[in-house]
VOBA-1610 file (N, C-alpha, C; in pm, whole numbers, padded with zeros to 5 digits, always signed):
BEGIN
Met-01317-00859-00375Met-01302-00708-00365Met-01199-00627-00337Leu-01106-00564-00422Leu-00976-00506-00361Leu-01000-00360-00290Ile-00971-00356-00189Ile-01006-00229-00085Ile-00874-00138-00107Tyr-00861-00035-00146Tyr-00762+00064-00164Tyr-00755+00152-00013Leu-00688+00149+00091Leu-00699+00214+00194Leu-00604+00360+00182Phe-00562+00447+00182Phe-00520+00574+00239Phe-00574+00657+00252Gly-00484+00774+00303Gly-00536+00854+00405Gly-00402+00917+00489Leu-00459+01054+00555Leu-00342+01087+00621Leu-00299+01002+00756Pro-00174+01059+00811Pro-00122+00962+00919Pro-00225+00996+01037Ala-00211+00848+01123Ala-00330+00845+01214Ala-00465+00846+01198Ala-00513+00848+01074Ala-00606+00893+01030Ala-00750+00777+01064Gly-00656+00612+01094Gly-00763+00496+01136Gly-00731+00376+01034Lys-00654+00404+00954Lys-00641+00324+00808Lys-00618+00173+00835Asn-00511+00164+00959Asn-00493+00036+00989Asn-00607-00038+01046Tyr-00680+00069+01170Tyr-00811+00022+01238Tyr-00887-00047+01092Val-00894+00054+01052Val-01038+00020+00912Val-01016-00152+00848Gly-00875-00165+00800Gly-00814-00282+00791Gly-00818-00402+00840Glu-00826-00372+01015Glu-00861-00500+01076Glu-00976-00494+01104Val-01081-00411+01104Val-01183-00455+01082Val-01241-00504+01024Leu-01210-00505+00910Leu-01262-00562+00691Leu-01226-00710+00756Ala-01106-00680+00812Ala-01045-00843+00832Ala-01140-00948+00962Glu-01155-00903+01050Glu-01208-00925+01170Glu-01394-00965+01123Glu-01438-00876+01107Glu-01591-00873+01077Glu-01660-00872+00919Phe-01570-00910+00815Phe-01584-00897+00676Phe-01507-01027+00633Gly-01426-01077+00731Gly-01332-01195+00629Gly-01232-01137+00519Tyr-01160-00984+00523Tyr-01119-00952+00448Tyr-00957-00997+00488Thr-00865-01022+00415Thr-00733-01027+00408Thr-00681-00889+00414Phe-00618-00854+00492Phe-00545-00670+00570Phe-00394-00731+00533Tyr-00362-00639+00451Tyr-00210-00643+00380Tyr-00155-00480+00437Asp-00091-00464+00547Asp+00014-00348+00541Asp+00114-00372+00455Gly+00155-00239+00360Gly+00223-00238+00276Gly+00372-00252+00343Asp+00365-00162+00489Asp+00458-00112+00570Asp+00570-00269+00620Leu+00499-00354+00574Leu+00564-00497+00602Leu+00683-00502+00512Asp+00653-00444+00401Asp+00763-00452+00237Asp+00833-00334+00212Leu+00854-00239+00320Leu+00921-00135+00309Leu+01107-00180+00276Thr+01145-00092+00220Thr+01257-00162+00146Thr+01357-00111+00243Pro+01494-00195+00236Pro+01575-00136+00338Pro+01632+00031+00319Glu+01664+00051+00237Glu+01697+00204+00229Glu+01562+00296+00251Met+01454+00253+00267Met+01352+00349+00326Met+01339+00304+00445Arg+01357+00222+00495Arg+01387+00172+00652Arg+01510+00275+00731Asp+01598+00285+00635Asp+01729+00341+00664Asp+01682+00494+00684Ala+01647+00514+00541Ala+01563+00665+00561Ala+01495+00730+00665Val+01365+00643+00719Val+01277+00670+00841Val+01382+00678+00946Arg+01426+00559+00960Arg+01553+00571+01105Arg+01591+00690+01129Glu+01670+00735+00986Glu+01761+00861+01023Glu+01693+01014+00991Gly+01558+00985+00975Gly+01482+01068+00937Gly+01487+01178+00814Arg+01551+01116+00715Arg+01586+01160+00582Arg+01420+01135+00502Pro+01412+01202+00421Pro+01291+01189+00302Pro+01349+01093+00194Phe+01205+01048+00150Phe+01230+00955+00049Phe+01256+00978-00084Thr+01306+00914-00179Thr+01345+01002-00297Thr+01249+00897-00388Glu+01238+00955-00503Glu+01171+00918-00574Glu+01209+00821-00678Val+01307+00779-00636Val+01371+00634-00696Val+01304+00510-00555Met+01338+00582-00460Met+01303+00447-00346Met+01135+00429-00366Arg+01055+00538-00397Arg+00886+00475-00371Arg+00929+00453-00501Asp+00988+00428-00602Asp+00932+00375-00733Asp+00965+00216-00714Arg+01098+00209-00648Arg+01132+00071-00592Arg+01012-00004-00523Phe+00955+00097-00435Phe+00851+00010-00310Phe+00766-00010-00394Tyr+00700+00086-00478Tyr+00556+00064-00528Tyr+00587-00097-00610Ala+00717-00118-00688Ala+00723-00220-00791Ala+00749-00335-00684Val+00767-00333-00541Val+00758-00446-00439Val+00605-00471-00440Leu+00545-00366-00390Leu+00376-00372-00359Leu+00280-00441-00496Val+00339-00379-00634Val+00249-00438-00715Val+00301-00565-00706Gly+00386-00637-00710Gly+00431-00757-00689Gly+00331-00846-00551Arg+00363-00778-00446Arg+00294-00819-00342Arg+00163-00860-00379Leu+00085-00736-00468Leu-00066-00749-00475Leu-00103-00848-00557Ala+00020-00879-00690Ala-00006-00982-00759Ala-00012-01098-00717Ala+00114-01135-00609Ala+00087-01250-00552Ala-00040-01305-00453Leu-00068-01190-00389Leu-00171-01189-00314Leu-00327-01204-00381Arg-00342-01134-00458Arg-00503-01141-00521Arg-00561-01306-00554Pro-00484-01401-00643Pro-00547-01502-00651Pro-00598-01580-00519Ala-00532-01572-00466Ala-00573-01666-00311Ala-00634-01600-00214His-00652-01454-00238His-00764-01410-00133His-00832-01257-00218Pro-00942-01322-00283Pro-01003-01228-00332Pro-01054-01092-00292Asp-01053-01116-00167Asp-01117-01010-00094Asp-01033-00987-00024Leu-00946-00823-00033Leu-00836-00764+00032Leu-00823-00616+00044Ala-00820-00598+00177Ala-00805-00509+00181Ala-00627-00414+00207Phe-00559-00360+00091Phe-00494-00301+00104Phe-00436-00170+00155Leu-00324-00157+00228Leu-00314-00030+00290Leu-00159-00019+00208Pro-00120+00104+00153Pro-00008+00075+00051Pro+00128+00140+00139Gly+00120+00152+00254Gly+00257+00134+00343Gly+00253+00325+00375His+00380+00312+00433His+00440+00474+00445His+00505+00517+00332Phe+00474+00648+00319Phe+00531+00724+00201Phe+00564+00854+00260Gln+00695+00900+00222Gln+00671+01092+00244Gln+00670+01150+00149Gly+00623+01269+00134Gly+00629+01352+00010Gly+00496+01272-00078Ala+00498+01320-00194Ala+00379+01284-00280Ala+00415+01150-00316Pro+00325+01114-00344Pro+00318+00906-00409Pro+00332+00966-00530Pro+00376+00867-00594Pro+00414+00867-00774Pro+00270+00922-00846Arg+00295+01011-00965Arg+00202+01118-01025Arg+00048+00982-01066Thr+00132+00897-01122Thr+00015+00761-01182Thr-00059+00752-01012His-00011+00721-00934His-00066+00701-00810His-00180+00801-00741Arg-00154+00928-00785Arg-00259+01021-00758Arg-00359+01045-00847Arg-00357+00941-00953Arg-00450+00962-01000Arg-00542+00841-01012Gly-00523+00771-00904Gly-00596+00646-00860Gly-00517+00485-00897Arg-00414+00495-00982Arg-00379+00345-00998Arg-00229+00339-01034Thr-00143+00248-01009Thr-00009+00271-00997Thr+00034+00265-01177Arg+00164+00258-01161Arg+00219+00290-01304Arg+00204+00125-01382Arg+00170+00046-01311Arg+00138-00101-01391Arg-00019-00109-01400Gly-00090+00000-01330Gly-00230-00011-01389Gly-00343-00089-01260Leu-00306-00114-01116Leu-00376-00169-01065Leu-00462-00089-01029Cys-00573-00145-01005Cys-00739-00070-00959Cys-00684+00023-00788Ala-00716+00122-00789Ala-00700+00162-00666Ala-00815+00181-00600Gly-00952+00146-00620Gly-01070+00114-00594Gly-01118-00027-00583Gly-01223-00062-00618Gly-01261-00170-00616Gly-01273-00221-00693Gly-01314-00382-00698Gly-01340-00438-00812Gly-01243-00553-00837Arg-01299-00665-00931Arg-01247-00801-00940Arg-01157-00796-01043
//
């Protein structure tokens, strides 16, 4: 099952991911690990992310999920840091490539 964790800053998403990993055997993936260099620079400099930055980041995340899913069917996924609104299709519950944001195999 894919569990997609999202919420406000400091809501406990990482904690929930760690509990799922430790108590239920899920693989926990934190998308912050794959922030693009330009996003890391923006965070460090206090600049907002652009739509182009977010699109590139989500392309990286889609690739990471595709690589992880075959070996880790039980995956808790935290999409990582983003500023401003996520891409329009992300708000509807799926990325532009159609990955499920809820559960399911």
